[in-house]
N, C-alpha and C positions, 0 to 999 in steps of 0.2 A: 497793499497793506499787508504786512506779517501776520501770523496768526499770534504770537507774543506781543505783539502791538494792540492786539484788539481786546487782548484779556485786562480784566481786573484782578490783581491777585490780592490775596491776604493768608499767610501763611507763617501767622502766630497768633493763638488765640489760646483762652483755656476755659474749660465747662467745669460742672460739678463733680467731674470725675478727679479734677486736681483742686485749684483753688478760685474757679471761677463760679458765678450764679446762676447760669443758663445749663441746662442739660446738653448734652452734643447737637441732637434733632433743634431743640430750639434756637442755636448758634447759628446751624445751616439754613435755618427760615429766617435769621435777621441779616446772616452774609447775603442770602439771594434776594433780599428786599432791597436790598443797599447796592444792590448790581453787581455784586462779586461775582466772579466768572471759573476763578481757579481760587480753590480753599484748602485750609489746612488745619487742623486741629493738633492744638500742640501740648498737651498737657505733660505738666512736670513729672517726669521719671514714672509714667504711666502710660501705657497702650491699648488700656482696656475700651477705652470709650472709641478705638477706631473703626469697627464695623458699623455702630449706629451712624456717627459721622459719615462715614463713606454712603451708607445706605443713604442717608437721609440728603447728601449732596449730588447723588446721582438722579434721584428720584425729582430734586428741583432744578435738573439739568444743569448742574455746575463740573465743574472738571474737580476731583478730587485728587489730594494726595498724602499720602500716610505720614503722620506726624508724629514729634515726641521735643521733647525739651530736655535736655540730662546735665546735672547738676554735675560740676565739673570744681575740682580746687585746683588750681595752678597760680603757683609766686605766691601763694598765701593766703588769697581771695576766691572769692568762689565768681566762677564763668559760666553760663549757659551756651550747650553746645545744641542747636536745632539739628535732629534727623527729617530728613525728608523723602519719600519716593522709594520707602523699604519694603520689605515684606514683614506683616506684621505678624506673623507666624514662623519667625526665625528665631529659634530656642536659645539662640546665644543670645540676643537683643533684647529678650522677655527676660532673663537671668540677670542680664546685667542691669536693667532697670530694676529690677525688683530689689536686688542687692544696693543698689544705690539709692532707693527710697527708705529700706527698712530700720534707718536709724533715725529717721524722722520724728516718729512716736516717742521717744526715749526724749530727743532732742526736747519735744515740745514740751515734756513733763518738767524738764529741769528750765525751760522758760518761764514756765509757770512757776516755779519756785522762786526764780531772781525776783519776778513780781511781786509775789507775796514778800520777799525781804523786803523791797522797796515801797512796801503798804500797800499792796492793791492785791487784796487776795482774789482766789476764786477764777482768774484770768484762765487758766488751763482747760478750765471746765466749759468756761463762756467759748474758748475758743472752737470747744468740740462741737458746739451747737452750729457752727457755721461750715462744719467740713461735713462734704458730703461721701468723704471715703477718709474712716480713721487714720489709716495708712500713711495718709498725705494732711496732716495739721500741719499747715506752715504759717509763717510770720505774716503772712495776708491775713487768714482766720484770725490770730490774735488781735490784727490792726482793726478788722470790722467789728469785735467786740468791743476793745476799745472806746472805738468811735461810738458806737451804739451805748454804751454804758456812760458816756458823758466824761471821759477821761482825755479825749481829746478831740479837737474839733473835725479834722478829716485824716486820710489813709497816710496821706504821705507825713503829717506833724509827726505820727506815731512812729514811722521809720526813722524820723528825724532825731527825736528825743529817746526813741528806746529801743530799736529795732534794726538799724545799719548792721553792718558789718561791726563794725566797734560802738556798740549800742551800750547802754549800761546793763539793757536785762538781755540782749542777745546771748547764745550760745553759739560759740564756733562748730564748724559741721565739717570732718573730711569726708568732701564727696566723692565721684570718680575722678580716676587720671585722665586725663586729655587723651592720653592715648588709648584708653579703654574705650572711651564714649567714641571716639572717632573711628575705631576698627569695628566697633561692634554695629554702627552706621554702616558702614560700607560694607562689610561681610552680610549683612543684609540686604544689600544691594539699593541703598540710596544715597544721598547725598549729605554730608557735615556742612553747618553753617555755624558761624559765632552770631548769638545773635546780641543784637542791642550793645555793640563794643563801647559805646556812647557812655554807656553806665559804669563804666569798668576804671578804677582810683591806680592805673597804673603811669607809671614814668613813659615816657618817650622811648627810653631804651627798651623797658618791659614790653610795652605793645610792640615795637617792631620783632624783638625776641618771641614773642606769642603769636605774630603772624606768619613768622619764619618756621618757627615749630611747628604750627598748626598745618601749613603748607607741606612739610617735608612728612607730615603723617598721612596725606593724604585727603584733608580737609579743604573744600573744596570755593565756598564761598561764604560772605559775612552779610548781616543784615545792612543795608543801606538807610532805606526810607522804613522807618520804623516809629510805633507810636512812643517809643520812647526816646527818640533825637528829637532836637530841635533843628527848623530849616536849615541852618548853618550848620549842623551837624551833617544832615542829607549831602551838601556840599564835601564836608570834609570827608567824610567815609566813602563817597562816589570816587575821591581821587585816592584813597587806599585801596579800595577795588580794580582800580586802573594799575595803581602802581605794583600792585602784587599778582596781577594777573588773577583775580578771584570773581568768580561769578555774583551777582547780585540779587539778595534777598527782600520782600518788604512785607510788611506783617504788623497790625493795629497792635498787638500784645495785649487784646480785647479782653476783658474780667468782668466787666459788670457795666452796664448802661448809665449807673449813677457815679462811679468811681474811674472810669477809663477816661484817658485823655484825649483818643481817638473812638470813634467809632468803628466797627469791621467796613471795611470797603471805602473809609475817608479819606485816605491819603492819598496825597500825588503820587503818579506813577513813578517808575524809577526813570533816570537818565539814559535817553535812547542810545546812548552809545555803549552802555553796560549789558554783558551778556546775562539775561535772566535766570537763575538757579532753575526755572522750570523747563529750561529750553530743552526739548528731547525727551520730557517726560509726558507731557501730554500730546 
């Protein structure tokens, strides 16, 4: 039995450093209890939680890969690129993610103003109470406040009604360029992964262009088994990985015990014929 087949990998989750509700250490403990053997913390546009996550994971006997989820604008929509196995002290990567997150606070204020115009005041201030890092106030923090305040029944309904990319309270954001995100990750010694491709509303032609461009830039993998995909999409994106020669990644995209569709370590393994993205990294 190969090392890869014995590993339970979860390479996509979020802590209080971005929009999760557990600290990096608490996430490591939850992952270990759930049987995860190779783990990565992938906070949005922020790597300051990496040392805590790494130290906790190693103390618990897990393999650890450094991680980040970088927000990218491509073809007028937001795409997320996960970086894995990079040097967290790389200056270019640190500066790149700092610049990427720098516009989040202003965007959050504009979203709050949009809600006020819709007759729901105080939403920005409410969202702030859920954000562990004021630089990273996100739509998820707004959604948590709106659910807690009784405006919507659950997180998904907030996005469906208000905060989807074309939602009535959302504010468009120009994130990093795809080529920049891939370059930062690669120059820091990491591997670039397209996160949860099943979430993006692209045409088949646009998807083909995304995959071709990503590969030409040095991108190496896509998430196949992820908490954002249905079982049918596991099969669909496994076929994409085979067709484009991508390595495959997997991760729960865990944010909260009460919000996430899948817990850490709860997803099925990758199809055996795919090359896992962690190959040669552990």
